C-alpha positions as CSV (number, residue, x, y, z in Angstrom):
1,M,23.1,127.1,46.1
2,P,20.9,126.4,49.2
3,R,21.1,130.1,50.1
4,Y,20.1,131.0,46.6
5,V,17.2,128.6,46.6
6,A,16.0,129.9,50.0
7,R,16.2,133.5,48.8
8,R,14.2,132.7,45.6
9,L,11.6,130.8,47.7
10,G,11.2,133.8,50.0
11,Q,10.7,136.2,47.1
12,A,8.1,133.8,45.5
13,F,6.2,133.7,48.8
14,L,6.1,137.5,49.0
15,V,4.8,137.7,45.4
16,V,2.1,135.1,46.1
17,A,1.0,137.0,49.2
18,G,0.7,140.2,47.2
19,V,-1.2,138.4,44.5
20,V,-3.7,137.0,47.0
21,V,-4.3,140.4,48.5
22,L,-4.7,142.0,45.1
23,T,-7.1,139.3,43.9
24,F,-9.2,139.8,47.0
25,V,-9.3,143.6,46.5
26,V,-10.1,143.3,42.7
27,T,-13.0,140.9,43.3
28,R,-14.5,143.2,45.8
29,L,-14.4,146.1,43.3
30,L,-16.2,144.1,40.6
31,P,-19.7,145.4,39.7
32,G,-22.6,143.3,40.8
33,D,-23.7,141.6,44.0
34,P,-22.4,138.0,44.4
35,A,-25.4,137.3,46.6
36,V,-27.8,138.2,43.7
37,A,-25.8,136.1,41.3
38,F,-26.0,133.1,43.7
39,A,-29.6,133.4,44.8
40,G,-31.0,134.7,41.5
41,P,-32.6,138.0,40.5
42,K,-36.0,137.0,41.9
43,A,-34.7,136.0,45.3
44,T,-36.5,137.3,48.4
45,P,-34.7,139.6,50.8
46,Q,-34.4,136.7,53.2
47,Q,-32.7,134.5,50.6
48,L,-30.3,137.4,49.7
49,A,-29.5,137.8,53.4
50,E,-28.8,134.1,53.7
51,A,-26.5,134.2,50.7
52,R,-24.7,137.2,52.1
53,A,-24.2,135.4,55.4
54,R,-23.0,132.3,53.6
55,F,-20.3,134.2,51.8
56,G,-19.5,136.5,54.7
57,L,-20.3,139.6,52.6
58,D,-21.5,141.5,55.6
59,D,-18.3,141.1,57.6
60,P,-15.7,143.9,57.8
61,L,-13.2,143.8,54.9
62,P,-10.2,142.8,57.2
63,V,-12.3,139.9,58.5
64,Q,-13.3,138.9,54.9
65,L,-9.6,139.1,53.9
66,W,-8.6,136.9,56.8
67,N,-11.3,134.3,56.0
68,Y,-10.3,134.4,52.3
69,V,-6.6,133.7,53.1
70,R,-7.5,131.0,55.6
71,D,-9.8,129.3,53.1
72,L,-7.2,129.4,50.4
73,A,-4.6,127.9,52.7
74,T,-7.0,125.0,53.5
75,G,-7.9,124.3,49.8
76,D,-11.3,126.1,49.9
77,W,-11.3,128.5,46.9
78,G,-15.0,129.1,47.3
79,T,-18.1,127.8,45.5
80,S,-18.9,128.8,41.9
81,L,-22.1,130.8,41.7
82,R,-22.8,129.4,38.3
83,T,-21.9,125.6,38.6
84,R,-22.6,125.4,42.3
85,R,-19.4,123.3,42.6
86,P,-16.2,124.1,44.4
87,V,-14.1,126.4,42.3
88,L,-11.0,124.2,42.8
89,S,-12.9,121.2,41.4
90,D,-13.9,123.3,38.3
91,L,-10.3,124.4,37.8
92,Y,-9.0,120.9,38.2
93,V,-11.2,120.0,35.2
94,A,-10.5,123.1,33.1
95,F,-6.9,123.8,33.7
96,P,-5.4,120.6,32.4
97,A,-6.9,121.3,28.9
98,S,-5.3,124.7,28.9
99,L,-2.0,123.2,30.1
100,E,-2.2,120.7,27.3
101,L,-2.7,123.4,24.7
102,V,0.0,125.8,26.1
103,G,2.5,123.0,26.7
104,A,2.2,121.8,23.1
105,A,2.4,125.5,21.9
106,L,5.5,126.2,23.9
107,L,7.2,123.0,22.7
108,L,6.5,124.1,19.1
109,A,7.8,127.6,19.9
110,V,11.0,126.4,21.4
111,L,11.6,123.8,18.6
112,A,11.0,126.5,16.0
113,G,12.4,129.6,17.7
114,I,15.8,128.5,18.9
115,P,16.9,126.9,15.6
116,A,15.6,129.9,13.7
117,G,17.6,132.2,16.0
118,V,20.7,130.1,15.5
119,L,20.2,130.2,11.7
120,A,19.8,134.0,11.8
121,A,22.9,134.5,13.9
122,R,24.9,132.2,11.7
123,H,24.0,134.1,8.5
124,R,23.8,137.6,10.0
125,T,22.8,140.4,7.6
126,R,22.1,137.8,4.8
127,L,18.9,136.4,3.4
128,P,18.3,133.7,6.1
129,D,18.7,136.4,8.8
130,L,16.3,138.7,7.0
131,G,13.8,135.9,6.6
132,V,13.9,135.0,10.3
133,R,13.6,138.7,11.4
134,V,10.7,139.3,9.1
135,G,9.0,136.1,10.0
136,G,9.5,136.8,13.7
137,M,8.0,140.3,13.3
138,L,5.0,138.9,11.6
139,A,4.5,136.2,14.2
140,V,4.6,138.7,17.0
141,S,2.4,141.3,15.3
142,V,-0.4,139.2,13.8
143,P,-3.6,139.3,15.9
144,V,-4.3,136.0,17.5
145,F,-8.0,135.8,16.6
146,W,-7.2,136.7,13.0
147,L,-4.6,134.0,12.7
148,A,-7.0,131.5,14.4
149,L,-9.8,132.3,12.0
150,A,-7.5,132.2,9.0
151,L,-6.1,128.7,9.9
152,Q,-9.6,127.5,10.5
153,T,-10.8,128.8,7.1
154,V,-7.9,127.4,5.1
155,F,-6.9,124.1,6.8
156,A,-10.2,123.1,8.4
157,G,-12.6,124.6,5.9
158,S,-11.1,124.6,2.4
159,L,-8.5,121.8,2.7
160,D,-10.3,119.8,5.4
161,W,-6.9,118.7,6.8
162,F,-7.8,119.3,10.5
163,P,-10.9,119.5,12.6
164,V,-12.4,123.0,13.0
165,A,-13.0,122.9,16.8
166,G,-13.1,120.8,20.0
167,E,-10.5,118.8,21.9
168,Y,-11.3,115.4,20.2
169,D,-14.2,113.8,18.3
170,A,-17.1,113.7,20.8
171,A,-18.4,110.4,19.3
172,L,-15.3,108.7,20.8
173,D,-16.8,109.2,24.3
174,T,-19.2,106.4,23.3
175,T,-17.0,104.1,21.2
176,S,-13.7,104.6,23.0
177,P,-14.3,106.1,26.5
178,L,-11.3,107.6,28.1
179,T,-10.2,106.6,31.7
180,L,-9.0,109.8,33.4
181,W,-5.8,109.9,35.5
182,T,-4.4,113.4,35.1
183,N,-7.3,115.1,33.3
184,I,-4.8,115.9,30.5
185,T,-6.3,114.1,27.6
186,L,-3.1,113.3,25.7
187,V,-1.4,112.0,28.8
188,D,-4.4,109.9,29.8
189,A,-4.9,108.5,26.3
190,L,-1.2,107.6,26.2
191,I,-1.2,105.9,29.7
192,T,-4.3,103.9,29.0
193,G,-3.4,103.1,25.3
194,N,-6.6,104.8,24.0
195,W,-5.2,105.3,20.5
196,P,-8.4,106.6,18.8
197,I,-8.7,109.5,21.3
198,L,-4.9,110.1,21.2
199,T,-4.8,110.5,17.4
200,S,-8.0,112.5,17.4
201,T,-6.7,114.9,20.1
202,L,-3.4,115.3,18.2
203,R,-5.3,116.3,15.1
204,H,-7.5,118.7,17.0
205,L,-4.5,120.2,18.8
206,V,-2.5,121.2,15.7
207,L,-4.2,124.4,14.7
208,P,-4.8,126.0,18.1
209,A,-1.2,125.0,19.2
210,I,0.2,126.8,16.1
211,V,-1.8,129.9,16.9
212,V,-0.7,130.0,20.5
213,A,2.9,129.2,19.5
214,A,3.2,132.1,17.0
215,Y,4.0,134.9,19.4
216,P,6.4,132.9,21.6
217,A,8.2,131.5,18.6
218,G,8.8,134.9,17.1
219,V,10.0,136.3,20.4
220,I,12.3,133.3,21.1
221,A,13.8,133.5,17.6
222,Q,14.6,137.2,18.0
223,M,16.0,136.8,21.5
224,T,18.1,133.8,20.5
225,R,19.6,135.7,17.5
226,A,20.4,138.7,19.7
227,A,21.9,136.7,22.5
228,L,24.1,134.7,20.1
229,I,25.3,137.8,18.3
230,E,26.2,139.4,21.7
231,E,27.9,136.2,22.8
232,G,29.8,136.0,19.6
233,G,31.9,139.1,20.6
234,Q,33.1,137.5,23.9
235,D,36.8,136.5,24.4
236,H,36.1,132.8,24.6
237,V,34.5,132.9,21.1
238,R,37.5,134.6,19.7
239,L,39.7,131.9,21.2
240,E,37.5,129.2,19.7
241,R,37.7,130.8,16.3
242,A,41.5,131.0,16.6
243,L,41.6,127.3,17.4
244,G,39.9,126.6,14.1
245,F,36.4,125.7,15.1
246,G,33.7,126.4,12.5
247,E,31.2,129.2,13.0
248,T,28.2,126.8,13.3
249,S,30.1,124.6,15.8
250,I,31.0,127.7,17.9
251,L,27.4,128.9,18.0
252,V,25.9,125.5,18.9
253,R,28.6,124.1,21.2
254,F,30.0,127.1,22.9
255,A,27.8,130.2,22.5
256,L,24.3,128.7,22.9
257,R,24.7,127.6,26.5
258,P,25.6,131.0,27.9
259,A,22.8,132.5,25.7
260,L,20.3,130.2,27.4
261,N,20.2,132.3,30.6
262,P,18.1,135.1,29.2
263,L,16.2,132.6,27.1
264,L,15.0,130.8,30.2
265,S,13.6,134.0,31.7
266,L,11.9,134.8,28.4
267,I,10.3,131.4,28.2
268,A,8.8,131.9,31.7
269,L,7.4,135.2,30.6
270,V,5.9,133.8,27.3
271,F,4.5,130.8,29.2
272,A,2.3,133.0,31.4
273,Y,1.4,135.2,28.3
274,A,0.5,132.0,26.4
275,I,-1.9,130.9,29.1
276,V,-3.8,134.3,29.0
277,N,-3.5,134.6,25.2
278,G,-4.8,131.0,24.9
279,F,-8.2,132.3,26.3
280,L,-9.0,133.8,22.9
281,V,-7.8,130.7,21.1
282,E,-9.9,128.5,23.3
283,A,-12.9,130.6,22.5
284,V,-12.3,130.4,18.7
285,F,-11.5,126.6,18.7
286,N,-14.1,125.7,21.4
287,W,-11.3,124.2,23.5
288,P,-12.6,123.2,27.0
289,G,-10.0,125.0,29.1
290,L,-9.7,127.9,31.4
291,G,-10.6,130.4,28.7
292,R,-14.1,129.0,28.2
293,Y,-14.5,128.7,32.0
294,A,-13.4,132.3,32.5
295,V,-15.7,133.7,29.8
296,D,-18.7,131.9,31.4
297,A,-17.7,133.1,34.8
298,I,-17.4,136.7,33.7
299,A,-20.8,136.5,31.8
300,G,-22.5,135.2,34.9
301,S,-20.7,137.6,37.4
302,D,-19.3,134.5,39.1
303,V,-16.9,136.3,41.4
304,P,-15.4,133.2,43.2
305,A,-14.7,131.6,39.8
306,I,-13.2,134.8,38.4
307,A,-11.0,135.1,41.5
308,G,-10.0,131.4,41.2
309,V,-8.9,131.8,37.5
310,T,-7.0,135.0,38.3
311,L,-5.2,133.4,41.3
312,L,-4.4,130.2,39.4
313,V,-2.8,132.1,36.4
314,A,-0.8,134.2,38.8
315,L,0.4,131.2,40.8
316,V,1.4,129.4,37.6
317,Y,3.3,132.6,36.5
318,V,5.1,132.7,39.9
319,L,5.9,129.0,39.8
320,A,7.3,129.2,36.2
321,N,9.6,132.1,37.2
322,L,10.7,130.3,40.3
323,V,11.6,127.2,38.2
324,V,13.5,129.4,35.7
325,D,15.4,131.1,38.5
326,L,16.5,127.8,39.9
327,L,17.5,126.5,36.5
328,Q,19.5,129.7,35.9
329,G,21.4,129.0,39.1
330,V,22.3,125.5,37.8
331,V,23.1,126.6,34.2
332,D,25.0,129.8,35.2
333,P,26.6,129.9,38.7
334,R,27.0,133.7,38.4
335,A,23.2,134.0,38.7
336,R,23.4,132.7,42.3
337,Q,25.2,136.0,43.3
338,R,22.2,138.1,42.2
């Protein structure tokens, strides 16, 4: 296991190094001049020169790359041209809201997708199986923005069951101010016992979490079904049937654990997808996360902020895959040989 962990850590380091270089190259290819975005369109030539010197834009590209890597390693991700604050500070405020939304969505997806996959595998080729497959196909195929607008129209507009947008009722900032510990509103409200903000956040979270969870739930359900059906043909399953175990007991007690191996990899993939996919959802529901920050950064040609968002999403993806690789090594010792 230690050798397996060291190998996976080495691979993750190489991927992160590649992502850093790629992020640097892409940001240098973006249209627009960061110096103009920082100093303003009416800046004098002297002000533009000062801005270019401040950001090292006149240095050779290898020097710029070295400075970029050095600054990243010391926690300096640059200064946002729009907010004039350190990018890392902006991300510290924006990312927890996205993490809150994506975490709730993935929890819904797993709680819905795995039981649906087990149900479909248990009743293969029958009506429950058909329902799960059709539902999964719809969940994967429906456009995110259409589903978001449809839920808003029906459940927030017509039925008035849930709020239409925002993270929680803004009036609560005055009546029940929240003390921040982690910047994740649900966690902070739970820690401090701020029940008004907790209940308001939960109500605001329902619709966007369902939208973000739709695609992962459909994929997880289909993958669970396929993995259980494949596992059902293994020798140990035939032995368990011969010993008199029921079909549902075999699927849940004996076939599901080996089937978790590909599911863990899938969950890591859909986690990264959900973060990026959540950008559209955040825009529709006015959720104060990375999506809104990224849209504002792109509109303002804020190159350091764009690079920060890109790098953060890539790092989260690498970290999620690393955690899944390590979990696979624990769940299935055969994975350590790969």
